[in-house]
C-alpha positions as CSV (number, residue, x, y, z in Angstrom):
1,M,0.7,-10.0,-40.8
2,P,0.2,-10.3,-37.0
3,V,3.2,-9.3,-34.9
4,T,4.5,-12.1,-32.8
5,P,5.5,-11.0,-29.2
6,P,8.9,-12.0,-28.0
7,F,7.3,-14.2,-25.2
8,P,3.8,-15.5,-24.6
9,L,2.2,-13.3,-21.7
10,D,2.5,-16.1,-19.2
11,Q,6.2,-16.2,-19.5
12,Q,6.5,-12.5,-18.9
13,I,7.2,-11.7,-15.2
14,C,5.5,-8.1,-15.7
15,F,2.2,-9.9,-16.6
16,T,2.5,-12.4,-13.7
17,L,3.1,-9.5,-11.2
18,Y,0.3,-7.6,-12.7
19,R,-2.1,-10.6,-12.4
20,L,-0.9,-11.1,-8.9
21,N,-1.4,-7.6,-7.9
22,M,-5.0,-7.8,-9.2
23,A,-5.7,-10.9,-7.3
24,V,-4.3,-9.8,-4.0
25,N,-6.5,-6.5,-4.3
26,R,-9.6,-8.6,-5.1
27,S,-8.8,-10.7,-2.1
28,Y,-8.7,-7.7,0.1
29,K,-11.5,-5.9,-1.3
30,P,-14.5,-7.5,0.7
31,L,-12.8,-6.8,4.1
32,L,-11.8,-3.2,2.9
33,D,-15.3,-2.6,2.0
34,E,-16.6,-3.7,5.2
35,L,-14.1,-1.3,6.9
36,G,-15.0,1.5,4.5
37,L,-11.6,2.0,3.1
38,T,-9.9,1.8,-0.2
39,Y,-6.6,0.0,-0.9
40,P,-4.6,3.4,-1.2
41,Q,-6.3,4.5,2.0
42,Y,-5.2,1.1,3.8
43,L,-1.8,1.9,2.5
44,V,-1.8,5.3,4.0
45,L,-3.0,4.0,7.4
46,N,0.0,1.4,7.5
47,A,2.5,4.1,6.4
48,L,1.3,6.2,9.4
49,G,1.2,3.0,11.6
50,E,5.0,2.7,10.8
51,E,5.7,6.3,11.7
52,D,2.8,8.6,12.8
53,G,3.0,12.4,12.0
54,R,4.6,11.8,8.5
55,P,4.8,14.7,6.1
56,I,2.6,14.3,3.0
57,G,5.7,14.0,0.7
58,V,7.1,11.2,3.0
59,I,3.9,9.3,2.8
60,A,4.1,9.7,-0.9
61,Q,7.6,8.5,-1.2
62,R,6.9,5.6,1.0
63,L,4.1,4.5,-1.0
64,A,5.8,5.2,-4.4
65,L,3.1,7.7,-5.3
66,E,3.0,11.5,-6.1
67,S,2.2,14.0,-3.5
68,S,-0.6,15.2,-5.6
69,T,-2.1,11.8,-5.3
70,I,-1.8,11.5,-1.6
71,T,-3.1,14.9,-0.7
72,P,-6.7,14.5,-1.9
73,L,-6.7,10.9,-0.5
74,V,-5.6,12.2,2.9
75,K,-8.2,15.2,2.8
76,R,-11.0,12.4,2.4
77,M,-9.5,10.3,5.2
78,E,-9.6,13.6,7.5
79,E,-13.2,14.1,6.5
80,A,-13.9,10.5,7.7
81,G,-12.2,11.2,11.0
82,L,-9.4,8.8,10.4
83,V,-6.4,11.3,10.3
84,D,-5.6,14.9,11.1
85,R,-3.6,17.1,9.0
86,R,-1.2,19.8,10.9
87,R,1.3,22.2,9.6
88,A,4.7,21.3,11.0
89,R,5.8,23.7,13.8
90,D,9.2,24.3,12.3
91,N,8.1,24.6,8.5
92,E,4.7,26.0,7.8
93,R,5.0,24.5,4.2
94,V,5.1,20.9,5.4
95,V,1.8,19.3,6.3
96,Q,2.0,16.3,8.7
97,V,-0.4,13.6,8.9
98,W,-1.6,12.1,12.2
99,L,-3.9,9.1,13.1
100,T,-6.8,9.8,15.0
101,E,-8.1,7.4,17.6
102,S,-10.5,6.1,15.1
103,G,-7.8,5.8,12.6
104,R,-5.6,3.8,14.9
105,G,-8.6,1.5,15.8
106,L,-9.1,0.9,12.1
107,L,-5.6,0.1,11.5
108,Q,-5.8,-2.5,14.2
109,R,-8.8,-4.1,12.6
110,C,-6.9,-4.0,9.3
111,G,-4.2,-6.1,10.7
112,C,-5.8,-9.3,9.6
113,L,-5.4,-8.7,5.9
114,N,-2.1,-10.8,5.7
115,E,-3.8,-13.6,7.8
116,M,-6.8,-13.5,5.4
117,L,-4.6,-13.8,2.5
118,G,-2.7,-16.8,4.2
119,Q,-6.1,-18.4,5.0
120,R,-7.4,-18.1,1.4
121,L,-4.2,-19.7,0.2
122,G,-4.3,-22.4,2.8
123,R,-0.7,-21.4,3.8
124,V,1.0,-20.3,6.8
125,L,2.5,-16.9,7.0
126,P,6.2,-17.8,6.9
127,G,5.8,-19.3,3.4
128,L,4.2,-16.1,2.3
129,E,6.8,-14.0,4.2
130,E,9.6,-15.7,2.3
131,Q,8.0,-15.2,-1.1
132,N,7.4,-11.6,-0.1
133,R,11.3,-11.3,0.7
134,Q,12.2,-12.9,-2.7
135,L,9.9,-10.3,-4.3
136,Q,11.4,-7.3,-2.3
137,A,14.9,-8.5,-3.4
138,L,13.7,-8.4,-7.0
139,L,12.2,-4.9,-6.5
140,K,15.4,-3.6,-5.0
141,E,17.3,-4.9,-8.1
142,L,14.9,-3.1,-10.4
143,E,14.9,0.0,-8.5
144,A,19.0,0.2,-8.3
145,P,20.6,2.6,-10.6
146,A,21.6,0.6,-13.8
147,P,25.5,-0.2,-13.8
């Protein structure tokens, strides 16, 4: 006898968010391909754009990923000339990541991804910004410790 799920998939927010994530990534892919970047590399560039010279562990924390995921990614970005990895002066165990001029230039070219998404949806960015704030509020609630 087949098992009936508690709700149809389209009524489950987890499935909607999963599909939304996939759709956004598909929308970004052509531009990222043109720039020679993967989506995780795009995220690292943006994290460094917020604060250059972040340690690997801080980048991983900012992107909600493991350091072991970020390290090989950053190594490939260094080989491509987008970032430099340097040991921290005050603690040799800490590896900091810095944007190169090439990485900064590429980050500037990436700045249009939100605009591109807005154009694709036929909406102005303020509408998307409000939806993003609502999703961030939901995320904050879900990440908070359970009462």
